C-alpha positions, -999 to +999 in steps of 0.1 A: -003+000-003+013+036-008+024+055+021+003+087+026+020+120+025+006+152+032+027+189+028+022+215+052+028+250+045+025+273+074+031+312+070+040+328+101+040+365+105+077+372+110+102+376+083+130+397+099+142+382+131+161+352+120+164+337+155+128+338+160+124+320+123+147+296+133+131+287+167+099+282+151+109+258+120+132+240+141+102+228+165+092+209+131+119+184+134+114+174+169+086+152+155+099+115+142+088+111+104+084+146+094+110+166+072+114+199+071+120+210+034+120+249+033+122+281+053+118+310+030+116+345+048+107+378+033+117+411+049+095+433+032+064+411+040+076+402+076+064+371+067+083+334+063+067+301+043+079+269+062+073+236+044+076+204+058+063+169+047+054+135+064+027+111+070-005+124+084-006+120+123+033+135+125+027+162+106-005+172+125+014+171+158+044+194+140+016+215+128+005+219+162+040+224+180+049+250+154+016+273+158+021+270+194+058+281+194+047+310+171+020+321+194+047+324+223+074+342+202+053+364+179+032+394+192+006+407+164-002+441+183+035+448+170+032+436+135+036+453+101+041+438+066+034+440+035+011+408+030-024+405+042-022+389+074-043+381+106-027+359+129+009+348+142+007+316+121-016+333+098-024+305+075-015+264+077-027+247+046-024+208+045-017+194+008-022+158-003+012+147-019+005+110-024-016+080-012-043+101+000-072+124-012-078+161-007-111+148+014-094+130+038-066+157+042-096+180+049-105+156+079-069+161+094-073+198+087-106+198+108-086+174+135-058+201+138-082+232+142-100+218+167-070+210+189-056+245+185-089+257+195-093+235+227-056+234+239-043+271+223-076+290+222-065+308+191-099+318+170-095+303+136-112+293+104-114+267+080-112+277+040-108+259+007-116+222+010-122+224+048-145+251+047-178+246+070-198+268+046-193+283+010-185+321+020-155+309+038-139+289+011-120+318-001-092+327+023-095+366+013-130+363+031-119+345+062-087+372+065-109+401+053-101+432+077-072+414+087-056+419+121-065+453+127-103+442+118-102+410+139-120+424+171-152+437+149-148+402+130-152+380+162-181+399+173-197+394+139-225+366+144-217+359+108-180+353+115-180+329+146-148+311+141-148+276+133-130+271+167-110+288+193-117+321+213-150+342+200-144+371+218-113+394+212-090+391+246-057+398+258-046+367+242-060+369+209-046+406+205-013+391+208-018+355+189-045+371+159-062+345+145-053+316+121-070+300+087-067+263+082-072+246+048-067+213+029-061+223-005-047+213-040-009+222-048-007+260-046+025+277-061+034+312-045+049+330-074+060+366-077+066+384-111+094+413-109+087+446-127+110+473-137+088+499-118+084+512-084+050+517-087+024+494-065-005+509-085+009+498-119+018+463-104-020+461-093-033+472-125-016+442-141-025+420-112-059+430-122-056+424-159-046+387-151-062+374-119-095+355-122-116+380-100-103+408-124-113+444-113-143+459-101-167+477-129-168+517-125-188+544-143-165+565-163-129+564-148-119+530-144-101+541-111-118+566-094-154+561-107-184+551-090-188+513-085-216+494-106-237+473-086-255+440-096-291+435-086-280+420-054-262+452-044-228+435-051-200+453-070-200+441-107-163+428-118-147+427-153-128+393-153-092+387-155-076+366-182-064+336-162-087+312-142-072+297-108-051+328-102-052+350-074-030+381-075-021+416-059+006+440-066+031+456-040+067+471-035+094+451-021+120+474-004+144+445+000+146+445-035+136+481-046+111+471-071+073+464-074+061+429-079+031+410-091+023+384-061+002+353-077-013+327-058-018+297-090-044+275-070-044+250-099-016+245-121-034+222-141-057+250-153-030+280-154+005+270-150+035+293-140+047+299-175+011+308-188+010+333-158+043+345-165+040+350-202+006+372-198+022+391-171+048+402-197+020+409-224+000+429-196+032+447-185+042+456-216+011+472-228+014+494-199+051+503-207+065+482-184+088+452-184+090+419-165+127+414-156+122+378-139+101+361-111+106+343-081+090+311-063+082+314-025+084+281-013+087+246-032+076+239-067+068+204-081+095+190-102+065+187-134+056+223-131+093+232-142+095+208-170+064+218-183+078+256-186+110+242-203+089+222-228+067+253-232+095+275-243+114+248-262+085+245-284+082+282-289+119+278-301+112+245-322+139+230-299+141+192-293+122+181-261+145+151-257+171+168-232+180+160-199+163+165-168+190+188-158+191+209-190+153+213-189+153+226-152+182+254-165+159+263-193+128+272-170+151+289-145+167+311-175+133+314-194+112+326-162+140+349-146+139+325-117+176+336-112+166+376-113+168+385-078+187+356-059+202+323-072+178+296-080+190+262-066+168+234-078+180+212-052+162+232-025+134+245-043+119+212-060+102+193-039+109+159-055+145+166-051+141+174-017+123+141-007+148+119-024+168+099-001+202+106+013+218+072+003+241+079-025+231+057-058+258+040-080+247+065-110+253+096-088+290+084-087+320+100-109+330+078-137+361+072-121+347+064-087+320+041-105+350+024-119+367+019-090+338+006-071+331-021-099+370-029-094+367-033-058+364-063-033+326-063-033+305-087-058+282-053-068+280-035-087+285-066-112+278-077-147+242-068-147+246-033-135+273-028-157+250-039-188+225-014-176+251+012-176+265+003-211+229+004-226+222+037-211+254+048-228+242+034-261+208+050-263+225+082-249+245+081-281+211+080-300+195+107-285+225+130-289+219+121-329+182+131-327+192+161-307+219+171-333+197+163-361+169+185-349+189+217-343+205+211-380+202+244-400+178+240-429+160+211-413+139+232-390+106+219-405+117+183-392+126+194-357+096+177-342+102+142-358+137+144-342+124+157-310+100+128-307+131+104-311+150+122-286+121+122-263+119+083-265+159+083-262+155+099-230+129+076-215+150+047-223+179+062-210+162+067-175+147+033-173+181+018-179+197+041-153+170+031-127+184-004-138+218+000-129+208+002-091+183-019-092+201-049-105+224-041-073+195-041-048+180-072-065+212-089-057+216-078-024+182-093-014+196-127-025+222-118+004+197-107+028+179-137+024+207-162+030+212-142+062+180-147+076+176-172+107+172-211+102+168-221+136+133-239+132+113-253+106+091-221+102+123-201+099+138-225+076+108-221+052+105-185+055+142-183+046+139-206+018+107-187+002+129-153+006+157-167-012+135-182-039+118-147-044+149-128-046+164-151-069+132-145-091+134-109-090+176-110-097+165-126-129+137-106-138+157-075-134+185-083-160+157-096-184+144-060-180+178-046-192+173-069-220+144-060-233+148-024-226+184-025-242+168-042-273+138-019-276+162+012-273+179+001-305+148+015-328+164+048-318+196+044-332+181+025-361+161+056-368+187+080-365+209+058-391+182+058-414+172+097-414+196+116-391+227+135-397+249+117-418+281+127-404+268+107-370+263+076-386+294+062-364+276+078-331+245+059-338+263+026-348+284+027-316+250+033-298+236-003-316+268-020-302+265-006-268+226-019-270+236-051-280+268-056-252+240-046-227+214-072-241+242-101-242+257-092-208+222-092-194+215-125-210+243-140-192+229-130-159+193-139-168+207-173-173+232-178-145+205-165-121+177-188-133+196-219-128+190-216-090+153-208-092+136-238-079+100-228-097+114-243-130+081-234-152+091-198-142+128-203-153+120-222-186+096-191-195+118-163-186+145-182-202+127-187-237+120-151-237+156-139-232+168-163-259+145-146-284+156-112-276+193-125-279+189-137-312+169-105-326+197-082-310+224-107-330+204-100-361+199-064-356+238-061-349+248-076-381+223-055-403+237-019-387+273-034-394+263-037-433+243-006-433+273+017-423+297+000-445+274+005-474+273+041-463+309+050-458 
């Protein structure tokens, strides 16, 4: 069963005193099973976004401890900052990451809010998916009036808190209120402008954000509001859905920004918000100089941005993930105000295991590790790596061909082959480590206790299962390496003729990977007790082996005919 993971992104109303920020953030790590991912303070906003992740119950515990500590250290009666706020911990959204639905996450939001109300007495509201009524779904409604209007809000029967104190007292004056939600992944995204005018930044935000601007008679800024039949202001909608936005001036950088919340990036992506902001700014005589991400961002959002700009440039999409990240950073100007470090800003990179993989080794260290006394990495891992090198050569030819002068009308044809090549490469790189992991599972099986009949049976079953898996992995190397030869074959026929040798070497590497993995399938299969399983996998492996040998001969003959 997939592990349930949720992300918690509390925003505290302190962005200047680093000692207070660190004390509040570090409380998260006092809970086992919770990983602190990011602490992003802003001086001008006097606000810090803290991000941590874990299984639901530990995350709820960590959030409670953080909110309690923030209430102790932050006095809202002395707070000022550019960002809307009404509490020491202003908002605390919970975000489903894996293995859990938004509805289930809302249950944990309610659990957290009730505990805060009961034990800390802090008044609060549930918003978005956790909201108890429609008007409370929108955070702006819950936070309207901000801290300065909190006394009046608490006295309004229509805005009785969902939990905590219902009257404004000395403690509430210090802690303020809190808004807790369950929501989809939100990107807090700021677009930088070459102006110091908040009014003009706001005008661009109104052009773009879903809520748009209020309709007025005559002058669009000072004219009388136009009301609908219910007495509510009519609005001119903005250009993009699922986008909230305001303009502000950031003293720290000396520029105005548009501060967006992208509430559903499947509806409006980061790069769409950026490009539309560029257009709206230019129409108002202003230039966008870059942008910044507050907190963390999903890897896919960065890759989607890279693909968007590569397509606009008619460039191949079949490049490495690292290259794509760099293109996204440069295209969006994410390094405009300060360096952008992917390993600190992309959520998947923050969640990767600290254990070093074979594919993380430098080439010379990988060779040394292979040459050492340990039995792993062995022939299976090396076969997978040779296969990865082979399809990398085929992919290189596809990318070179996509960029060849005079071949612009064919860039998408070569791009598709390069994308296929990258997919094969990633599969084979995964199998480099997985072959070693499979071997280690056999060793673990042999180390299991065998002091009685039950332990002996459990041990033998574990060894059998591990041996099967250790046979399936090199078979997967065979299968993937053989299939990857289609990339090199296509490039031999249609790619740059000056790269015939590169595509040819790619085929030879794939052939070596298939044969090497075939040897590993055979040597592991002989120890499998389930002979039906062993016979079936050996039969399939032999067919791939024969086809590979034939394809190698075809390739050599074709290259000889072209040289």
